[in-house]
mmCIF file of the C-alpha atoms, coordinates in Angstrom:
data_MODEL
# 
_entry.id   MODEL 
# 
loop_
_atom_site.group_PDB 
_atom_site.id 
_atom_site.type_symbol 
_atom_site.label_atom_id 
_atom_site.label_alt_id 
_atom_site.label_comp_id 
_atom_site.label_asym_id 
_atom_site.label_entity_id 
_atom_site.label_seq_id 
_atom_site.pdbx_PDB_ins_code 
_atom_site.Cartn_x 
_atom_site.Cartn_y 
_atom_site.Cartn_z 
_atom_site.occupancy 
_atom_site.B_iso_or_equiv 
_atom_site.pdbx_formal_charge 
_atom_site.auth_seq_id 
_atom_site.auth_comp_id 
_atom_site.auth_asym_id 
_atom_site.auth_atom_id 
_atom_site.pdbx_PDB_model_num 
ATOM 1  C CA . MET A 1 1  ? 25.953 -14.768 10.978 1.00 0.00 ? 1  MET A CA 1 
ATOM 2  C CA . SER A 1 2  ? 22.721 -15.442 9.131  1.00 0.00 ? 2  SER A CA 1 
ATOM 3  C CA . GLU A 1 3  ? 19.998 -12.848 8.900  1.00 0.00 ? 3  GLU A CA 1 
ATOM 4  C CA . ALA A 1 4  ? 16.526 -13.667 10.195 1.00 0.00 ? 4  ALA A CA 1 
ATOM 5  C CA . LYS A 1 5  ? 13.819 -13.996 7.579  1.00 0.00 ? 5  LYS A CA 1 
ATOM 6  C CA . TRP A 1 6  ? 10.932 -11.676 8.442  1.00 0.00 ? 6  TRP A CA 1 
ATOM 7  C CA . ILE A 1 7  ? 7.410  -12.793 7.653  1.00 0.00 ? 7  ILE A CA 1 
ATOM 8  C CA . ARG A 1 8  ? 4.054  -11.015 7.742  1.00 0.00 ? 8  ARG A CA 1 
ATOM 9  C CA . LEU A 1 9  ? 2.094  -11.946 10.848 1.00 0.00 ? 9  LEU A CA 1 
ATOM 10 C CA . ILE A 1 10 ? -0.940 -9.758  10.337 1.00 0.00 ? 10 ILE A CA 1 
ATOM 11 C CA . SER A 1 11 ? -2.216 -6.867  8.250  1.00 0.00 ? 11 SER A CA 1 
ATOM 12 C CA . THR A 1 12 ? -4.707 -4.220  9.254  1.00 0.00 ? 12 THR A CA 1 
ATOM 13 C CA . GLU A 1 13 ? -6.027 -0.927  7.989  1.00 0.00 ? 13 GLU A CA 1 
ATOM 14 C CA . ASP A 1 14 ? -5.769 0.515   11.509 1.00 0.00 ? 14 ASP A CA 1 
ATOM 15 C CA . GLU A 1 15 ? -2.335 1.963   12.344 1.00 0.00 ? 15 GLU A CA 1 
ATOM 16 C CA . ILE A 1 16 ? -3.110 2.061   16.078 1.00 0.00 ? 16 ILE A CA 1 
ATOM 17 C CA . ARG A 1 17 ? -4.078 -1.621  16.101 1.00 0.00 ? 17 ARG A CA 1 
ATOM 18 C CA . ALA A 1 18 ? -0.809 -2.504  14.360 1.00 0.00 ? 18 ALA A CA 1 
ATOM 19 C CA . SER A 1 19 ? 1.121  -0.525  16.997 1.00 0.00 ? 19 SER A CA 1 
ATOM 20 C CA . LEU A 1 20 ? -0.709 -2.285  19.825 1.00 0.00 ? 20 LEU A CA 1 
ATOM 21 C CA . ILE A 1 21 ? 0.046  -5.688  18.303 1.00 0.00 ? 21 ILE A CA 1 
ATOM 22 C CA . ALA A 1 22 ? 3.732  -4.860  17.854 1.00 0.00 ? 22 ALA A CA 1 
ATOM 23 C CA . SER A 1 23 ? 3.908  -3.485  21.401 1.00 0.00 ? 23 SER A CA 1 
ATOM 24 C CA . ALA A 1 24 ? 2.343  -6.636  22.867 1.00 0.00 ? 24 ALA A CA 1 
ATOM 25 C CA . LEU A 1 25 ? 4.944  -8.727  21.043 1.00 0.00 ? 25 LEU A CA 1 
ATOM 26 C CA . HIS A 1 26 ? 7.799  -6.506  22.236 1.00 0.00 ? 26 HIS A CA 1 
ATOM 27 C CA . GLN A 1 27 ? 6.609  -6.993  25.826 1.00 0.00 ? 27 GLN A CA 1 
ATOM 28 C CA . GLN A 1 28 ? 7.117  -10.729 25.316 1.00 0.00 ? 28 GLN A CA 1 
ATOM 29 C CA . ASP A 1 29 ? 10.626 -10.158 23.882 1.00 0.00 ? 29 ASP A CA 1 
ATOM 30 C CA . ILE A 1 30 ? 9.468  -10.929 20.355 1.00 0.00 ? 30 ILE A CA 1 
ATOM 31 C CA . PRO A 1 31 ? 10.914 -8.534  17.778 1.00 0.00 ? 31 PRO A CA 1 
ATOM 32 C CA . ALA A 1 32 ? 8.243  -7.025  15.549 1.00 0.00 ? 32 ALA A CA 1 
ATOM 33 C CA . VAL A 1 33 ? 8.206  -4.266  12.967 1.00 0.00 ? 33 VAL A CA 1 
ATOM 34 C CA . GLU A 1 34 ? 5.394  -2.311  11.393 1.00 0.00 ? 34 GLU A CA 1 
ATOM 35 C CA . ILE A 1 35 ? 5.432  -1.612  7.672  1.00 0.00 ? 35 ILE A CA 1 
ATOM 36 C CA . ASN A 1 36 ? 3.007  1.125   6.690  1.00 0.00 ? 36 ASN A CA 1 
ATOM 37 C CA . LYS A 1 37 ? 1.781  0.680   3.106  1.00 0.00 ? 37 LYS A CA 1 
ATOM 38 C CA . LYS A 1 38 ? -1.057 3.185   3.418  1.00 0.00 ? 38 LYS A CA 1 
ATOM 39 C CA . ASP A 1 39 ? -1.392 5.766   0.675  1.00 0.00 ? 39 ASP A CA 1 
ATOM 40 C CA . THR A 1 40 ? -0.255 9.170   1.923  1.00 0.00 ? 40 THR A CA 1 
ATOM 41 C CA . ALA A 1 41 ? -2.873 11.058  -0.086 1.00 0.00 ? 41 ALA A CA 1 
ATOM 42 C CA . TYR A 1 42 ? -5.765 8.670   0.584  1.00 0.00 ? 42 TYR A CA 1 
ATOM 43 C CA . VAL A 1 43 ? -5.137 7.266   4.054  1.00 0.00 ? 43 VAL A CA 1 
ATOM 44 C CA . PHE A 1 44 ? -8.168 5.011   3.825  1.00 0.00 ? 44 PHE A CA 1 
ATOM 45 C CA . LEU A 1 45 ? -6.356 3.007   1.125  1.00 0.00 ? 45 LEU A CA 1 
ATOM 46 C CA . GLY A 1 46 ? -3.719 0.448   1.994  1.00 0.00 ? 46 GLY A CA 1 
ATOM 47 C CA . SER A 1 47 ? -2.675 -1.573  5.002  1.00 0.00 ? 47 SER A CA 1 
ATOM 48 C CA . VAL A 1 48 ? -0.176 -1.687  7.823  1.00 0.00 ? 48 VAL A CA 1 
ATOM 49 C CA . TYR A 1 49 ? 1.723  -4.965  8.174  1.00 0.00 ? 49 TYR A CA 1 
ATOM 50 C CA . VAL A 1 50 ? 3.253  -6.391  11.329 1.00 0.00 ? 50 VAL A CA 1 
ATOM 51 C CA . LEU A 1 51 ? 6.278  -8.580  10.599 1.00 0.00 ? 51 LEU A CA 1 
ATOM 52 C CA . VAL A 1 52 ? 8.095  -10.995 12.903 1.00 0.00 ? 52 VAL A CA 1 
ATOM 53 C CA . PRO A 1 53 ? 11.053 -13.325 12.399 1.00 0.00 ? 53 PRO A CA 1 
ATOM 54 C CA . GLU A 1 54 ? 9.847  -16.504 10.716 1.00 0.00 ? 54 GLU A CA 1 
ATOM 55 C CA . SER A 1 55 ? 11.245 -18.607 13.563 1.00 0.00 ? 55 SER A CA 1 
ATOM 56 C CA . LEU A 1 56 ? 8.924  -16.790 16.018 1.00 0.00 ? 56 LEU A CA 1 
ATOM 57 C CA . LEU A 1 57 ? 5.748  -16.832 13.928 1.00 0.00 ? 57 LEU A CA 1 
ATOM 58 C CA . GLU A 1 58 ? 3.902  -19.522 15.892 1.00 0.00 ? 58 GLU A CA 1 
ATOM 59 C CA . ARG A 1 59 ? 4.975  -18.089 19.257 1.00 0.00 ? 59 ARG A CA 1 
ATOM 60 C CA . SER A 1 60 ? 3.770  -14.651 18.127 1.00 0.00 ? 60 SER A CA 1 
ATOM 61 C CA . ARG A 1 61 ? 0.370  -16.029 17.149 1.00 0.00 ? 61 ARG A CA 1 
ATOM 62 C CA . LYS A 1 62 ? 0.034  -17.846 20.464 1.00 0.00 ? 62 LYS A CA 1 
ATOM 63 C CA . VAL A 1 63 ? 0.903  -14.719 22.467 1.00 0.00 ? 63 VAL A CA 1 
ATOM 64 C CA . LEU A 1 64 ? -1.674 -12.598 20.635 1.00 0.00 ? 64 LEU A CA 1 
ATOM 65 C CA . ILE A 1 65 ? -4.404 -15.229 20.970 1.00 0.00 ? 65 ILE A CA 1 
ATOM 66 C CA . ASP A 1 66 ? -3.633 -16.000 24.639 1.00 0.00 ? 66 ASP A CA 1 
ATOM 67 C CA . GLU A 1 67 ? -3.647 -12.286 25.494 1.00 0.00 ? 67 GLU A CA 1 
ATOM 68 C CA . LYS A 1 68 ? -6.955 -11.927 23.590 1.00 0.00 ? 68 LYS A CA 1 
ATOM 69 C CA . ILE A 1 69 ? -5.487 -9.231  21.358 1.00 0.00 ? 69 ILE A CA 1 
ATOM 70 C CA . VAL A 1 70 ? -6.668 -10.933 18.171 1.00 0.00 ? 70 VAL A CA 1 
ATOM 71 C CA . GLU A 1 71 ? -8.971 -13.777 17.188 1.00 0.00 ? 71 GLU A CA 1 
ATOM 72 C CA . GLU A 1 72 ? -7.520 -16.982 15.758 1.00 0.00 ? 72 GLU A CA 1 
ATOM 73 C CA . ASP A 1 73 ? -8.788 -16.169 12.253 1.00 0.00 ? 73 ASP A CA 1 
ATOM 74 C CA . ALA A 1 74 ? -7.119 -12.726 12.185 1.00 0.00 ? 74 ALA A CA 1 
ATOM 75 C CA . PHE A 1 75 ? -3.764 -13.906 10.836 1.00 0.00 ? 75 PHE A CA 1 
ATOM 76 C CA . ASP A 1 76 ? -2.480 -13.656 7.279  1.00 0.00 ? 76 ASP A CA 1 
ATOM 77 C CA . ASP A 1 77 ? -2.029 -17.186 6.007  1.00 0.00 ? 77 ASP A CA 1 
ATOM 78 C CA . GLU A 1 78 ? 0.015  -17.459 2.863  1.00 0.00 ? 78 GLU A CA 1 
# 
C-alpha cells in the first residue's frame, strides 16, 4: 500500500485560523494536519502549516474558497 504524499496547503501565523481551516476540511472528509513551527520562546515568530494529501489539494482549495474561509490568493504556491 502506498503512502499519501502530504503537501502544504496554507501557512498562517494564527494557530486558531489554522485549526479552523483544518476543521472545515475534516467536515468535508478531507484529511488535514496542522504542523506548528512557531518558536516556543517567541510565539510571534514562525508559522503554522496546514497539510493535505497531494491528491486532494485542488479539492481542499475549492472547499475553502467556496465556504469563504479563505481568499483565492491565500494559498502557498510552490
